[in-house]
Backbone of each chain as ProteinMPNN parsed JSONL, in Angstrom:
{"seq_chain_A": "MKIELRHQAFDPWLELQHAEIALRDSASGQFGAACIFVGTMRDLNEDVSVKNMFLEHYPEMTQQHLQNIATEAIDKWQLLNLLVIHRVGHIEPNDNIILLAAWSAHRDAAFKACRYLIEELKHRAPFWKKETLSNNSERWVTKNTPS", "coords_chain_A": {"N_chain_A": [[90.762, 79.0, 100.492], [89.865, 82.225, 100.391], [89.421, 85.38, 101.566], [88.405, 88.516, 101.151], [89.034, 92.389, 102.187], [87.921, 94.485, 99.755], [88.738, 98.135, 98.454], [88.183, 99.551, 96.187], [86.178, 99.259, 93.314], [85.322, 95.846, 91.617], [86.023, 93.042, 89.333], [83.887, 90.726, 89.972], [83.313, 88.087, 88.025], [85.86, 88.234, 86.833], [87.436, 87.378, 89.505], [86.117, 84.909, 90.075], [87.097, 83.144, 87.739], [89.809, 83.635, 88.125], [89.84, 81.817, 90.64], [88.355, 79.425, 89.991], [90.423, 78.65, 88.285], [91.941, 78.265, 89.914], [91.967, 76.289, 91.847], [91.233, 73.771, 89.826], [93.579, 73.0, 90.064], [94.401, 72.504, 92.57], [92.531, 71.156, 93.786], [92.182, 69.413, 91.753], [89.318, 67.391, 89.969], [88.012, 67.292, 92.035], [85.543, 68.769, 92.781], [82.132, 69.516, 92.079], [80.335, 70.788, 92.098], [79.687, 74.789, 92.16], [78.814, 76.992, 94.033], [77.939, 80.669, 93.651], [77.083, 83.93, 95.015], [76.315, 87.719, 94.409], [76.625, 90.472, 95.257], [75.212, 93.572, 94.41], [74.952, 96.959, 94.045], [72.116, 98.754, 94.115], [70.328, 102.169, 92.341], [68.062, 102.635, 94.308], [66.387, 102.964, 96.721], [63.991, 101.58, 99.063], [62.003, 102.916, 97.994], [63.542, 105.111, 97.494], [65.159, 107.592, 95.421], [68.953, 106.774, 95.025], [71.731, 108.218, 95.076], [74.655, 107.698, 95.795], [77.017, 105.89, 97.607], [78.286, 104.971, 101.476], [80.24, 102.765, 102.559], [80.581, 102.043, 105.718], [82.963, 100.416, 108.245], [84.321, 98.31, 110.53], [87.53, 97.746, 111.2], [89.532, 95.294, 111.823], [87.537, 93.823, 113.52], [85.502, 93.669, 111.232], [87.196, 91.289, 109.291], [87.761, 89.905, 110.87], [85.667, 88.452, 112.286], [84.194, 88.084, 110.116], [86.106, 85.734, 108.305], [85.603, 83.91, 110.906], [82.518, 82.997, 110.287], [83.263, 82.373, 107.903], [85.058, 79.598, 108.262], [83.131, 78.017, 109.946], [81.223, 77.714, 107.747], [82.726, 76.032, 105.756], [83.281, 73.69, 108.194], [80.941, 73.008, 108.512], [79.998, 72.537, 105.787], [81.826, 71.012, 104.305], [83.232, 72.281, 102.565], [85.21, 72.229, 99.87], [86.337, 74.867, 98.691], [86.372, 78.378, 99.535], [85.44, 81.764, 98.749], [85.192, 85.112, 99.202], [84.961, 88.051, 98.909], [84.267, 91.493, 99.975], [82.949, 95.118, 99.434], [84.123, 97.421, 100.926], [84.076, 101.669, 101.89], [83.394, 104.749, 98.914], [80.587, 103.681, 97.457], [79.413, 103.413, 93.754], [75.77, 103.436, 92.607], [75.518, 99.652, 90.902], [78.126, 99.029, 91.058], [79.682, 96.504, 92.151], [78.655, 94.759, 95.696], [79.303, 93.174, 97.298], [80.696, 89.413, 96.918], [80.291, 86.402, 96.721], [81.825, 82.715, 97.156], [81.125, 79.402, 96.847], [82.828, 76.373, 96.674], [81.791, 72.467, 96.272], [81.424, 69.378, 96.685], [79.173, 68.331, 96.134], [75.968, 69.875, 94.982], [73.896, 70.371, 96.904], [75.441, 70.799, 99.197], [77.089, 73.087, 98.451], [74.947, 75.095, 97.591], [73.567, 75.189, 100.251], [75.511, 76.214, 101.702], [76.723, 78.444, 100.183], [74.091, 80.165, 101.17], [73.933, 80.249, 103.786], [76.23, 82.124, 104.493], [75.814, 84.361, 103.303], [73.681, 85.252, 105.279], [74.507, 85.074, 107.76], [76.653, 86.9, 107.454], [75.614, 89.137, 107.011], [73.6, 89.455, 109.387], [75.992, 89.691, 111.164], [78.577, 90.847, 110.463], [80.625, 93.683, 110.931], [79.399, 96.107, 109.116], [78.11, 98.972, 107.823], [75.818, 101.054, 106.064], [75.907, 104.253, 104.546], [73.163, 106.431, 102.68], [73.824, 108.527, 100.044], [71.378, 110.266, 99.19], [69.362, 111.34, 96.052], [68.445, 114.779, 96.097], [71.246, 115.459, 97.111], [70.958, 114.705, 100.392], [71.701, 112.725, 102.803], [71.872, 109.998, 104.787], [71.826, 106.545, 106.782], [71.586, 103.291, 106.721], [69.099, 101.775, 108.262], [68.278, 98.813, 108.765], [68.274, 95.341, 107.405], [67.073, 94.251, 104.414], [64.457, 92.015, 103.798], [64.876, 89.853, 102.506]], "CA_chain_A": [[90.038, 79.966, 101.383], [90.401, 84.371, 100.293], [88.504, 86.875, 101.976], [89.369, 89.872, 101.353], [88.076, 93.688, 101.916], [87.975, 95.606, 98.705], [88.585, 99.392, 99.13], [87.74, 99.571, 94.777], [85.752, 98.197, 92.47], [85.853, 94.556, 91.309], [84.812, 92.332, 88.386], [83.7, 88.974, 90.247], [83.523, 86.842, 87.255], [87.186, 87.717, 87.115], [87.247, 86.285, 90.627], [86.0, 83.827, 90.066], [87.91, 82.393, 86.904], [90.994, 83.062, 88.914], [90.079, 81.14, 91.774], [88.731, 78.4, 89.566], [91.687, 77.832, 87.682], [93.758, 77.936, 90.523], [91.527, 75.307, 92.11], [91.989, 72.857, 89.185], [95.301, 72.587, 90.053], [94.769, 72.6, 94.032], [91.579, 70.221, 94.147], [91.434, 68.64, 90.646], [88.496, 66.241, 89.432], [87.071, 66.76, 92.881], [84.594, 69.33, 93.212], [80.91, 68.889, 91.316], [79.41, 72.1, 92.464], [79.86, 75.599, 92.943], [76.802, 78.189, 94.318], [78.346, 81.467, 93.745], [76.27, 85.114, 95.052], [76.967, 88.503, 93.699], [75.635, 91.539, 95.996], [75.508, 95.013, 93.584], [74.449, 98.345, 94.552], [71.316, 99.663, 92.948], [70.065, 102.935, 92.197], [66.568, 102.957, 94.607], [66.187, 102.031, 98.539], [63.028, 102.207, 99.787], [61.112, 103.989, 97.476], [64.053, 106.673, 97.132], [66.008, 107.411, 94.529], [69.634, 107.264, 95.552], [73.232, 108.204, 94.23], [76.006, 106.411, 96.157], [76.556, 105.111, 99.192], [79.731, 105.085, 101.587], [80.541, 101.29, 103.497], [81.977, 101.8, 106.529], [83.67, 99.102, 108.384], [85.162, 97.989, 111.509], [88.77, 96.178, 110.185], [90.155, 94.558, 112.633], [86.977, 92.791, 114.099], [85.301, 92.895, 110.371], [87.893, 90.71, 108.921], [88.06, 88.504, 112.068], [84.083, 87.873, 111.53], [84.235, 86.698, 107.71], [86.676, 84.515, 108.769], [84.475, 83.04, 111.906], [81.457, 82.492, 109.051], [84.174, 81.126, 106.96], [85.601, 79.002, 108.649], [81.819, 77.613, 110.404], [80.572, 77.08, 106.402], [83.894, 74.498, 105.62], [83.21, 72.934, 108.646], [79.583, 72.077, 108.286], [79.407, 71.364, 104.442], [82.913, 70.429, 104.081], [83.118, 73.232, 101.233], [86.336, 72.182, 99.049], [86.998, 76.285, 98.798], [85.436, 79.267, 99.522], [85.994, 83.189, 98.182], [84.483, 86.055, 100.185], [84.707, 89.621, 99.026], [83.559, 92.79, 100.142], [83.892, 96.367, 99.302], [83.883, 98.957, 102.022], [84.468, 102.62, 101.361], [82.489, 105.138, 98.625], [80.246, 102.908, 96.494], [78.307, 104.103, 93.199], [75.069, 102.43, 91.699], [75.993, 99.13, 89.614], [78.979, 98.437, 91.704], [79.632, 95.07, 92.869], [79.331, 95.031, 96.885], [79.825, 91.264, 98.049], [80.678, 88.145, 95.726], [80.679, 84.804, 97.353], [81.386, 81.514, 96.457], [81.644, 77.844, 97.828], [82.763, 75.006, 95.581], [81.382, 71.297, 96.845], [81.148, 67.745, 95.635], [78.161, 68.393, 95.816], [75.653, 70.837, 94.934], [73.185, 70.719, 98.413], [76.288, 71.907, 100.234], [76.963, 74.593, 97.849], [73.614, 75.623, 97.534], [73.261, 76.218, 102.153], [76.524, 77.523, 102.439], [75.967, 80.138, 100.029], [73.228, 81.271, 101.968], [74.374, 80.712, 105.254], [77.169, 82.92, 104.206], [75.293, 85.835, 102.827], [72.985, 85.291, 105.946], [75.547, 85.489, 108.675], [77.31, 87.888, 106.853], [74.726, 90.259, 107.105], [73.796, 89.831, 110.46], [76.827, 89.479, 112.053], [79.769, 91.179, 110.457], [79.908, 95.081, 111.293], [79.501, 96.596, 108.332], [77.38, 100.259, 108.22], [75.602, 102.04, 104.376], [75.495, 105.69, 104.448], [73.506, 106.241, 101.614], [73.16, 109.992, 99.547], [70.453, 110.233, 98.161], [69.063, 112.32, 94.585], [68.713, 115.318, 96.658], [71.945, 114.996, 97.738], [70.593, 114.445, 101.72], [71.854, 111.915, 103.311], [70.588, 108.342, 105.278], [72.092, 105.666, 107.523], [70.304, 102.119, 106.267], [68.966, 101.266, 109.742], [67.895, 97.467, 108.66], [68.863, 94.512, 106.282], [65.766, 93.286, 103.956], [64.045, 90.42, 104.66], [65.431, 88.45, 102.033]], "C_chain_A": [[90.405, 81.511, 101.227], [89.061, 84.964, 101.048], [89.547, 88.277, 102.135], [88.234, 91.369, 101.444], [88.586, 94.33, 100.732], [87.28, 97.484, 98.836], [87.965, 100.149, 97.02], [87.13, 98.804, 94.064], [86.116, 97.233, 91.871], [85.15, 94.248, 90.447], [84.733, 90.786, 89.285], [83.525, 88.156, 89.277], [84.701, 87.029, 87.184], [88.028, 86.993, 88.206], [87.474, 85.222, 90.273], [86.707, 82.643, 89.278], [89.168, 82.483, 87.286], [90.693, 82.187, 90.04], [89.649, 79.613, 91.025], [89.527, 77.722, 89.023], [92.697, 77.06, 88.836], [92.818, 76.354, 91.958], [91.491, 74.516, 91.435], [92.849, 72.525, 89.451], [95.285, 71.844, 91.778], [93.89, 71.32, 94.56], [90.888, 69.749, 92.921], [90.976, 67.551, 90.727], [87.872, 66.491, 91.649], [85.882, 67.897, 93.636], [83.406, 69.7, 92.103], [80.138, 70.469, 90.982], [79.761, 73.247, 92.982], [79.012, 76.516, 92.899], [78.207, 79.149, 94.427], [76.906, 83.26, 94.036], [77.064, 86.512, 94.744], [75.892, 89.357, 94.466], [76.476, 93.006, 94.925], [74.256, 95.825, 94.247], [73.527, 98.904, 93.523], [71.158, 101.288, 93.487], [68.579, 103.631, 93.112], [66.339, 102.046, 95.544], [64.878, 102.577, 99.133], [62.019, 103.292, 99.35], [62.237, 105.621, 97.113], [65.502, 106.286, 96.149], [68.321, 107.303, 95.376], [71.227, 107.341, 94.39], [74.586, 107.826, 94.094], [76.237, 105.96, 96.718], [78.433, 105.378, 100.051], [79.945, 103.763, 102.751], [81.298, 101.708, 104.453], [82.182, 100.579, 106.99], [84.525, 99.12, 109.623], [86.063, 96.955, 111.124], [89.225, 95.208, 110.682], [88.844, 93.185, 113.167], [85.808, 92.589, 112.321], [86.043, 91.776, 109.769], [87.596, 89.351, 109.664], [86.23, 87.362, 112.144], [83.497, 86.975, 110.243], [84.998, 85.784, 108.248], [85.75, 83.546, 109.397], [83.88, 82.284, 110.444], [81.884, 81.561, 108.38], [84.133, 80.376, 106.808], [83.937, 77.724, 109.061], [81.441, 77.035, 108.93], [81.543, 75.648, 105.982], [83.605, 73.839, 106.378], [82.023, 72.012, 108.42], [79.185, 72.091, 106.769], [80.487, 70.253, 103.661], [83.257, 70.826, 102.53], [85.031, 72.519, 100.816], [87.057, 73.698, 98.84], [85.956, 77.541, 99.086], [85.95, 80.882, 99.155], [85.109, 83.785, 98.901], [84.94, 87.56, 99.781], [84.105, 90.873, 99.204], [84.063, 94.007, 99.809], [83.456, 96.996, 100.598], [84.496, 100.021, 101.103], [83.329, 103.041, 100.313], [82.0, 103.801, 97.526], [79.017, 103.158, 95.389], [77.42, 102.825, 92.682], [75.769, 101.652, 90.226], [77.328, 98.656, 89.778], [78.889, 96.831, 92.397], [79.684, 95.249, 94.653], [79.683, 93.753, 97.142], [79.98, 90.173, 96.79], [81.581, 86.503, 97.099], [80.453, 83.685, 96.627], [81.75, 80.34, 96.995], [81.356, 76.64, 96.979], [82.604, 73.668, 96.743], [81.973, 69.939, 96.345], [80.368, 67.766, 95.699], [77.15, 69.097, 95.944], [74.18, 71.231, 96.128], [74.303, 71.772, 99.626], [76.74, 73.056, 99.918], [75.835, 75.674, 98.035], [73.37, 76.917, 99.496], [74.382, 76.931, 101.894], [76.702, 79.1, 101.62], [74.852, 80.975, 100.761], [73.526, 81.558, 102.817], [75.147, 81.811, 104.795], [77.061, 84.573, 104.622], [74.267, 86.376, 104.616], [73.58, 85.857, 106.666], [76.214, 86.457, 108.911], [76.524, 89.504, 107.649], [74.394, 90.623, 108.969], [74.87, 90.001, 111.629], [78.667, 90.05, 111.73], [79.668, 92.874, 110.355], [80.586, 96.132, 110.395], [78.041, 98.003, 108.145], [77.182, 100.497, 106.715], [75.454, 103.18, 105.216], [75.086, 105.807, 102.856], [73.295, 108.194, 101.015], [72.302, 109.963, 98.593], [70.314, 112.116, 96.743], [69.605, 114.219, 94.896], [70.044, 116.293, 97.315], [71.708, 115.47, 99.329], [71.522, 112.737, 102.165], [71.545, 110.854, 104.762], [71.924, 107.174, 106.439], [70.821, 104.243, 106.735], [70.137, 101.729, 107.791], [68.61, 99.631, 109.544], [68.493, 97.094, 107.437], [67.584, 94.071, 105.376], [65.77, 92.506, 104.42], [64.371, 89.391, 103.85], [65.995, 89.176, 100.894]], "O_chain_A": [[91.259, 81.975, 101.982], [87.866, 84.774, 100.823], [90.543, 88.744, 102.686], [87.094, 91.464, 100.989], [89.753, 94.723, 100.755], [86.173, 97.951, 99.104], [87.393, 101.234, 96.91], [87.432, 97.61, 94.072], [87.246, 97.332, 91.393], [84.002, 94.668, 90.307], [85.565, 89.893, 89.127], [83.59, 87.028, 89.766], [85.246, 85.963, 87.469], [88.991, 86.253, 88.004], [88.526, 84.601, 90.127], [86.924, 81.529, 89.756], [89.891, 81.552, 86.932], [91.759, 81.715, 90.434], [90.358, 78.643, 91.293], [89.585, 76.494, 89.072], [93.518, 76.143, 88.877], [93.48, 75.704, 92.766], [91.804, 73.594, 92.188], [93.118, 71.405, 89.016], [95.987, 70.892, 92.119], [94.274, 70.582, 95.467], [89.672, 69.626, 92.769], [91.579, 66.629, 91.275], [87.368, 65.546, 92.257], [85.481, 67.816, 94.797], [83.87, 70.264, 91.112], [79.623, 70.987, 89.991], [80.172, 73.212, 94.142], [78.459, 76.882, 91.862], [79.246, 78.79, 94.982], [76.017, 83.49, 93.217], [78.293, 86.519, 94.802], [74.678, 89.155, 94.43], [77.657, 93.315, 94.764], [73.161, 95.516, 94.719], [73.85, 99.38, 92.434], [71.598, 101.711, 94.556], [68.069, 104.714, 92.828], [66.15, 100.833, 95.45], [64.706, 103.712, 99.578], [61.44, 104.172, 99.987], [61.894, 106.724, 96.689], [66.35, 105.395, 96.099], [68.597, 108.025, 96.334], [71.562, 106.733, 93.374], [75.36, 107.665, 93.15], [75.537, 104.948, 96.667], [79.443, 105.789, 99.478], [79.717, 104.072, 103.92], [82.516, 101.813, 104.309], [81.727, 99.615, 106.376], [85.423, 99.957, 109.708], [85.803, 95.791, 110.819], [89.364, 94.175, 110.028], [89.09, 91.979, 113.197], [85.326, 91.468, 112.157], [85.186, 90.898, 109.672], [87.319, 88.22, 109.264], [85.914, 86.174, 112.074], [82.884, 86.012, 109.782], [84.373, 84.855, 108.758], [85.2, 82.617, 108.806], [84.416, 81.422, 109.748], [81.439, 80.436, 108.151], [83.592, 79.833, 105.844], [83.806, 76.696, 108.398], [81.34, 75.809, 108.891], [81.115, 74.495, 105.929], [83.412, 72.757, 105.822], [81.996, 70.798, 108.222], [78.065, 71.667, 106.483], [80.311, 69.285, 102.921], [83.478, 70.066, 101.587], [85.883, 72.466, 101.702], [88.288, 73.734, 98.823], [84.767, 77.461, 98.777], [87.141, 81.047, 99.416], [84.167, 83.113, 99.32], [85.334, 88.201, 100.756], [83.315, 91.217, 98.326], [85.275, 94.221, 99.801], [82.329, 96.901, 101.083], [85.128, 99.812, 100.067], [82.328, 102.324, 100.307], [82.806, 103.093, 96.921], [77.849, 103.154, 95.778], [77.836, 101.698, 92.412], [76.229, 102.137, 89.192], [77.824, 97.957, 88.895], [77.974, 96.317, 93.041], [80.678, 95.842, 95.074], [80.902, 93.587, 97.088], [79.284, 90.276, 95.78], [82.547, 86.059, 97.719], [79.545, 83.438, 95.833], [82.786, 80.304, 97.658], [80.305, 76.086, 96.659], [83.129, 73.732, 97.855], [82.968, 69.751, 95.645], [80.067, 66.747, 95.078], [76.959, 69.277, 97.147], [73.589, 72.31, 96.069], [74.157, 72.743, 100.368], [76.865, 73.989, 100.712], [75.906, 76.805, 98.517], [73.203, 78.09, 99.83], [74.349, 78.16, 101.843], [76.778, 80.255, 102.039], [74.803, 82.2, 100.872], [73.596, 82.742, 103.147], [74.372, 82.761, 104.687], [77.551, 85.41, 105.38], [74.2, 87.538, 105.015], [73.535, 87.087, 106.633], [76.476, 86.956, 110.005], [76.841, 90.414, 108.416], [74.763, 91.597, 109.625], [74.618, 90.373, 112.775], [79.655, 89.8, 112.421], [78.714, 93.362, 109.751], [81.628, 96.771, 110.548], [76.923, 97.605, 108.473], [78.139, 100.239, 105.984], [74.989, 103.161, 106.356], [75.851, 105.549, 101.928], [72.616, 108.969, 101.69], [72.453, 109.689, 97.402], [70.832, 113.23, 96.664], [70.531, 114.83, 94.363], [69.96, 117.411, 97.823], [72.205, 116.554, 99.635], [71.724, 111.84, 101.346], [70.892, 111.313, 105.699], [73.046, 107.672, 106.527], [69.644, 104.346, 106.389], [71.127, 101.386, 108.438], [68.763, 99.122, 110.654], [69.031, 97.829, 106.609], [66.98, 93.222, 106.031], [66.555, 92.035, 105.244], [64.261, 88.214, 104.193], [66.637, 88.573, 100.034]]}, "seq_chain_B": "MTITVKFFASLRESLNLSSQTLNHEGINTASDAWHKATKGAAMPHNVLIAVNMDYVKDTHKIKDGDEIAFFPPVTGG", "coords_chain_B": {"N_chain_B": [[96.432, 101.171, 133.04], [93.991, 101.448, 131.236], [90.844, 101.585, 129.036], [89.706, 100.946, 125.817], [87.254, 103.176, 124.364], [85.013, 102.756, 121.526], [83.049, 104.306, 119.005], [80.816, 103.599, 116.538], [79.65, 104.001, 112.837], [75.773, 105.517, 112.316], [75.619, 106.234, 115.442], [78.316, 106.986, 116.573], [77.903, 109.464, 114.753], [76.025, 110.616, 116.252], [76.447, 111.158, 119.062], [78.876, 111.87, 118.617], [81.319, 111.154, 119.096], [84.313, 109.16, 118.559], [86.988, 107.491, 118.83], [88.123, 106.47, 122.423], [90.415, 107.112, 125.138], [89.986, 105.319, 128.356], [90.068, 105.712, 131.942], [90.249, 102.763, 133.266], [89.378, 102.774, 135.853], [86.178, 102.127, 137.967], [84.973, 101.489, 135.893], [83.014, 98.805, 135.322], [81.295, 96.725, 134.29], [80.061, 96.372, 130.787], [78.349, 98.666, 129.877], [78.781, 100.767, 131.879], [80.732, 101.848, 130.804], [80.174, 102.457, 128.439], [78.044, 104.321, 129.472], [80.107, 106.192, 130.703], [81.911, 107.118, 129.106], [80.373, 108.315, 126.798], [79.488, 110.564, 128.835], [76.848, 109.84, 130.374], [74.056, 109.688, 128.672], [71.541, 107.933, 127.309], [71.399, 105.008, 126.406], [70.788, 103.395, 123.644], [67.58, 101.082, 122.534], [68.911, 99.083, 120.751], [71.528, 98.687, 120.432], [74.607, 97.618, 119.681], [77.174, 95.316, 121.102], [80.572, 95.204, 121.525], [83.58, 93.301, 122.774], [86.615, 93.14, 122.178], [86.248, 92.857, 120.171], [84.135, 90.61, 119.924], [80.925, 89.823, 119.438], [78.653, 90.876, 123.189], [77.381, 91.563, 126.018], [75.716, 94.139, 127.943], [76.22, 93.779, 130.148], [78.513, 92.763, 130.281], [81.87, 92.142, 132.259], [84.503, 94.196, 132.173], [87.814, 93.828, 131.131], [91.183, 95.068, 132.093], [92.672, 96.666, 129.675], [91.433, 96.44, 127.302], [89.415, 96.264, 124.514], [86.832, 97.94, 123.893], [83.193, 98.23, 121.746], [81.028, 100.252, 120.33], [78.15, 100.76, 118.471], [74.959, 100.023, 115.767], [72.679, 98.483, 114.062], [73.773, 96.093, 111.85], [74.727, 96.181, 108.163], [75.47, 94.931, 106.33], [76.258, 93.145, 103.175]], "CA_chain_B": [[95.695, 100.666, 133.648], [93.292, 102.076, 130.412], [90.891, 100.667, 127.827], [89.03, 102.001, 124.315], [85.777, 102.693, 124.14], [84.762, 102.941, 120.103], [81.602, 104.385, 118.325], [81.194, 103.324, 115.361], [78.459, 104.59, 112.198], [75.102, 107.094, 113.454], [76.074, 106.446, 116.963], [79.536, 108.133, 116.093], [77.438, 110.996, 114.569], [74.815, 111.02, 116.548], [77.059, 111.258, 119.891], [80.221, 113.136, 118.389], [82.641, 110.325, 119.559], [84.777, 107.989, 118.456], [87.803, 106.795, 120.276], [89.132, 107.58, 123.173], [91.0, 106.053, 126.049], [90.159, 105.964, 129.482], [90.916, 105.32, 133.066], [89.671, 101.659, 133.835], [88.943, 102.278, 137.35], [85.234, 102.934, 138.084], [84.733, 100.379, 134.973], [83.055, 97.081, 135.971], [80.604, 96.643, 132.874], [80.58, 97.198, 129.065], [77.252, 99.602, 130.377], [79.589, 101.204, 132.548], [81.746, 101.997, 129.938], [79.2, 103.736, 127.871], [77.959, 105.898, 130.439], [81.272, 107.215, 130.966], [81.952, 107.622, 127.577], [79.393, 109.51, 126.507], [78.824, 111.329, 130.106], [75.509, 109.261, 130.77], [73.299, 109.517, 126.999], [70.822, 106.949, 127.672], [71.96, 103.927, 125.704], [69.972, 102.417, 122.726], [67.966, 99.547, 122.752], [69.198, 98.359, 119.642], [72.628, 98.789, 120.497], [75.292, 96.45, 119.643], [78.435, 95.832, 121.531], [81.599, 94.206, 120.884], [84.715, 93.49, 123.508], [88.026, 92.618, 121.778], [85.723, 92.035, 118.447], [83.851, 89.475, 120.065], [79.457, 90.387, 120.41], [78.79, 90.825, 124.182], [75.854, 91.56, 126.367], [76.382, 95.796, 128.23], [76.474, 93.14, 131.363], [80.03, 92.362, 130.173], [82.47, 92.111, 132.846], [85.942, 94.934, 131.261], [89.411, 93.896, 132.1], [92.077, 96.43, 131.691], [92.968, 97.11, 127.859], [89.976, 96.265, 126.354], [88.782, 97.587, 123.642], [84.707, 97.888, 123.535], [82.878, 98.937, 120.539], [79.344, 100.37, 120.322], [77.534, 100.204, 117.54], [73.627, 99.94, 115.193], [72.7, 97.162, 114.176], [75.214, 95.677, 110.934], [73.959, 96.745, 107.351], [76.572, 94.545, 105.516], [76.316, 92.5, 102.278]], "C_chain_B": [[94.161, 101.545, 132.974], [92.661, 100.706, 129.627], [90.11, 101.694, 126.857], [87.814, 101.966, 124.098], [85.474, 103.531, 122.371], [83.449, 103.079, 119.564], [81.873, 104.483, 116.727], [79.342, 103.896, 113.88], [77.535, 105.518, 113.185], [75.358, 107.003, 114.703], [77.568, 107.595, 117.12], [79.242, 109.876, 115.869], [76.811, 111.308, 115.009], [75.721, 111.693, 118.15], [77.989, 112.179, 119.377], [81.483, 112.607, 119.419], [82.869, 109.319, 118.962], [85.693, 106.593, 118.897], [87.952, 107.592, 121.274], [89.308, 106.373, 124.553], [90.24, 106.509, 127.324], [90.355, 105.131, 130.508], [90.076, 103.815, 133.389], [88.848, 101.748, 135.164], [87.518, 102.695, 137.459], [84.573, 102.158, 136.982], [84.51, 99.176, 135.117], [82.578, 96.828, 134.388], [80.877, 97.455, 131.863], [79.266, 97.867, 129.607], [78.141, 100.536, 131.388], [80.551, 101.86, 131.959], [80.855, 102.924, 128.753], [78.506, 104.662, 128.15], [79.126, 106.901, 131.12], [82.097, 107.975, 130.039], [81.171, 108.968, 126.975], [78.768, 110.376, 127.443], [77.256, 110.658, 130.531], [74.686, 109.56, 129.818], [72.555, 108.335, 127.432], [70.897, 106.06, 126.219], [71.03, 103.246, 124.662], [69.527, 101.398, 122.14], [68.725, 99.135, 122.12], [70.429, 98.038, 119.338], [73.853, 97.44, 120.085], [76.636, 96.154, 120.841], [79.433, 94.686, 121.333], [82.464, 94.593, 121.978], [85.292, 92.854, 122.304], [87.234, 91.959, 120.305], [84.994, 90.904, 118.707], [82.221, 90.34, 120.428], [79.462, 89.769, 121.827], [77.372, 91.07, 124.697], [76.474, 93.123, 127.185], [76.194, 95.572, 130.114], [77.932, 92.849, 131.613], [81.483, 92.859, 131.428], [83.794, 93.277, 131.928], [86.921, 94.752, 132.047], [90.221, 95.036, 131.752], [92.368, 95.983, 130.65], [92.185, 96.46, 127.593], [89.59, 96.688, 125.372], [87.075, 97.191, 123.408], [83.949, 98.953, 122.67], [81.63, 98.875, 120.594], [79.016, 100.633, 119.34], [76.574, 99.708, 117.254], [73.954, 98.591, 114.782], [73.517, 96.974, 112.584], [73.863, 95.689, 109.478], [75.042, 95.911, 106.092], [76.269, 94.057, 104.25], [75.879, 93.369, 101.115]], "O_chain_B": [[93.368, 102.127, 133.714], [93.131, 99.58, 129.468], [89.936, 102.897, 127.05], [87.217, 100.967, 123.698], [85.729, 104.716, 122.159], [82.687, 102.113, 119.6], [82.673, 105.087, 116.012], [78.191, 104.046, 114.289], [77.886, 106.076, 114.225], [75.281, 108.127, 115.201], [77.66, 108.692, 117.671], [79.753, 110.908, 116.305], [76.45, 112.432, 114.662], [75.536, 112.902, 118.287], [77.871, 113.351, 119.734], [82.248, 113.224, 120.16], [81.987, 108.499, 118.71], [85.431, 105.418, 119.15], [87.959, 108.822, 121.316], [88.707, 105.34, 124.848], [89.882, 107.673, 127.498], [90.739, 103.978, 130.315], [88.984, 104.064, 133.901], [87.912, 101.017, 135.489], [87.404, 103.831, 137.0], [83.353, 102.151, 137.146], [85.42, 98.348, 135.095], [83.372, 96.754, 133.45], [81.467, 98.53, 131.755], [78.9, 96.828, 130.157], [77.354, 101.48, 131.442], [81.296, 102.521, 132.682], [81.156, 104.069, 128.419], [78.258, 105.653, 127.463], [79.043, 107.938, 131.779], [82.722, 109.031, 130.135], [81.431, 110.161, 126.82], [77.713, 110.942, 127.157], [76.579, 111.463, 131.171], [73.978, 110.2, 130.595], [73.285, 107.616, 128.114], [70.48, 106.477, 125.138], [70.439, 102.297, 125.178], [70.223, 100.69, 121.412], [69.614, 98.596, 122.78], [70.722, 97.344, 118.364], [73.569, 96.284, 120.398], [76.943, 97.181, 121.447], [79.162, 93.52, 121.048], [82.452, 95.761, 122.366], [84.636, 92.159, 121.529], [87.528, 90.971, 119.632], [85.061, 90.038, 117.834], [82.121, 91.198, 121.305], [79.949, 88.659, 122.045], [76.364, 90.856, 124.024], [77.685, 93.307, 127.06], [76.09, 96.41, 131.009], [78.483, 92.717, 132.706], [81.981, 93.978, 131.301], [83.886, 92.914, 130.755], [87.1, 95.18, 133.187], [89.742, 95.936, 131.062], [92.36, 94.756, 130.551], [92.593, 95.32, 127.819], [89.362, 97.896, 125.431], [86.476, 96.283, 122.831], [84.023, 100.175, 122.797], [81.002, 97.842, 120.827], [80.079, 100.992, 118.833], [76.387, 98.727, 117.974], [74.919, 97.851, 114.972], [73.898, 98.073, 112.18], [72.67, 95.395, 109.561], [75.259, 96.47, 105.017], [75.62, 95.025, 103.851], [75.846, 92.904, 99.976]]}, "name": "protein", "num_of_chains": 2, "seq": "MKIELRHQAFDPWLELQHAEIALRDSASGQFGAACIFVGTMRDLNEDVSVKNMFLEHYPEMTQQHLQNIATEAIDKWQLLNLLVIHRVGHIEPNDNIILLAAWSAHRDAAFKACRYLIEELKHRAPFWKKETLSNNSERWVTKNTPSMTITVKFFASLRESLNLSSQTLNHEGINTASDAWHKATKGAAMPHNVLIAVNMDYVKDTHKIKDGDEIAFFPPVTGG"}
């Protein structure tokens, strides 16, 4: 299991490649499914053009709650591996905000775990988005999108 | 005999408060910590409260050395 907060842009596909290679050593022949979620910043939110945003967090608590959520998912679905990478700080449109990946023996566990991770993270992990709009005004994002 | 009170995101900006150390005396609950730190500002109905990184209610009992954080609904992912 790897959980990381990143201050710089990252390539989710490269991260997955590294994780998959490592898993072929540590859990060779055991995993039959991997489910992946990648969240990316858009340049439009609530019909308003967004230039960039700042993702604030509460470092110790964020790390702790990501760890708790990941451990819950591993226990609930007997996952073979889990990868969570979440950006913080200054973010531009097209930057990846989050990468979640769950590896399991069968597809149902991987799908359910991935969905659980993103929904729990969105409701429990202390992150807050502040957007800079095209007219340079700023606004806090006050709620999650419904789905 | 002190506690630490922290504010994040829009709450930090609107209150112009980030982190402060307060004397624990007279602070029994998380709600008391809010009122002492903000000098009596009204607590938003949707505020989230964490004590030592765990979510709690505003009636949560505060102990010496606790870190109490107040913040708006989270929006990560």
